[in-house]
N, C-alpha and C positions, 0 to 999 in steps of 0.2 A: 555341370553334370548332365549328360545326355543319356537318359535311361530309356531305351526303346524296347518295347515288347514285340517280339517277332511271332506272328501267328503260326503255330505249328499244329500238327494233328493231336499232340498230347494236350495242348491248351484247349483245342476244340472239344475233345472228348471229356476233359475235365469240366468245362462249361456245360456241356450237354448233360452229364451225369448230375451236376449240381441243379440244373434247371428241372431235370426229371425227378429228382428226389424231393425238391421243394414242392413241385406240383402234385406229386404223389401224397405228400403229407397234407397239403391243403385239401385234396380230394378226400382223404381218409377222415379228416376232421369234419368236413361238410357232410360226408356220408354218415358218419356217426351221429351228428346232430339230427339229420333227417330220419335215421333209423329210430332214434330215441323219441322224436316227436310222433312218428307213426305208431310206435309201440304204446306210448301213453294215450294217444287218441284211440287206438284199437281197444285198449283195456278199458278206457272210460266208456266207449260205446257198447262194449259187451258186458259191462258190469251189471246192468239191470237184469240180464238173462241169467247170470250166475248167482244173483242175490237170493232168488227164490227158485230152486231147482224143480219144485213141484208145479211151477206155473206153466211148464210145457204141456 
């Protein structure tokens, strides 16, 4: 059995879209993690200022 895959534009576009979607998903997950870490860090840094509003 000789099963040969011929490179075509359809194959190239399919591989490109697959690579694009995978990298987009990885970027979204990493971005979400960074956003959550920054949100938690910001809230923990600002918490002493909001604990006693009359301290201003």
